[in-house]
N, C-alpha and C positions, 0 to 999 in steps of 0.2 A: 503494500500501500505506499503510497506516496506522501510525503509529507505535506503539509496544508502550507508553512511556509515555501517551498518550490514551487506548488502548484501556485500559489498567488503571484510569485516572481513570472512564472512562466505566461501565466495569462495577461501580464501589464508589458510583454516586452515583443519586439517586432523580431523577424530572423531575418539574417541579411538574406536570403532566398527573396522571402518579401517583399526589403528594401529594393534587390537589384531589380523584381520586375517593376515597382512604382520606378524608377529610375528610366528603365527602358520604356515605359508607355508616355512618361513626361517628355521624353527624349523624341519620341515618334510625333507628338502632339506639337513639339517644337519646330520640326523637319517641316509639317504641313502647316502651321501657323506664321512663320515667319515668312517664305515668298508672299503666301497671302496679304498680309501686313504690308510689306515693302511696295505690291503692286495698287493697293488702296490707297498708299500716302502720295505715291505718284500719282496715282488718277486725281486726288483732291487737288496738292499743285498745281497741277495742269487744267484743272478747272479755273484758276483763276488766272492761268494764261488764254485761255478760250473767253473769256469774260473778256478781257483786257481787248483781245482780237476783236472782238464784237462788240465792243464803243468804238473802235478803228473804224469799222464798216459801216456803223451806223452815222459817224460824222462823215463819212466819204458820199455815203448816199446823200446824205442834207448838201455838202457840197457841189455834188453833181447837180442836184435836184435846182439848186440855186444860180447856176451857173450854164442853165440850157441843156445839160444832159451829157456833156463830154469834157475833159481836161483841156485846158488850151495847149498851147507848144511851150509853156514853163508848168512843169508839171508840180500840185503842192506836196508839201511835206507833211510832216504829223502838225508843226506849228501851225503852218497855215490851215490846218483842218480844226483849229481852236486849242490843241494840247498845249500847256506848257512842260517847263522841264521837269516835272515830278510828277504829273497826273496820272501817269499807267502806273507808278512805283507801287510795287507789292511788299504784302511779304515774304513771297519767292520769286518777285521778278521785278524789273526794272524797267524805265522807259526804254533804254539802249538796247534792250534783249528784243524791243517790236522793230521793224523795217515793212514802212509802205511804199510799195513798188509800183506808181500809176504808169500808165502808157501814154504817150504825148499824144493830142487830137485823139481822143476816145474815149471810153466812160469804163477802160478794161483796167484792173490792178488786181496784186495780190499784196496780202498782209500775211508776215512770216512773224512768228516768233522763236526764238533762236534763245534756249536758257544757258545761263550762265552759272556761276559757282552759288548761287543761292539758291539752285533748284537741284540738288542732286538727283540723277535719275530721269531729269526731265528730257523728252524728246523736243524736235524740233514740229511746230505746227504748221501748216500754212494753209492760207486758204485763199480763193479769189471772188470776182465782183458777184460771180452767180452762188456763192456759196458753197462750192465744190472743195471739199479738202483734196490735198495731197495725199498720197497713200503712198508706203514703202517702208523698208526695215527699219529706216530711220527717222521714218514719222508717225507724230501721234493724230490717230485720229478718235471719234466723238463715235463712228457708228453710224453717224445720218448719214 
């Protein structure tokens, strides 16, 4: 018959095997969760960039609407569209990350976001006047 004190001690402790099983389960969960978390963090950061691109696109449409529907021979800059030096700055992006590239004497343009060091894991996001996103391995897309 087992002594009462050894039975109480046995019921209050974990064996090495039980602890190893817990460690393996936690490791498996971490292997699944960490990549998913990283992807979601990047998506959240990119949403700031996409919002900035949308703001520029709205300003470009307004600019075109007030000037006969086409850019002139001298194409506008972000400043011409009404943006001050830091208007597009955010937590993960800077105004210098955005490039507005209009085509002279037309209504065509591209808006490109190229991530800086403020956005680790970010990808380039580019959209044209029709709302078509540039695709490819180095480009971020919203799936629209």
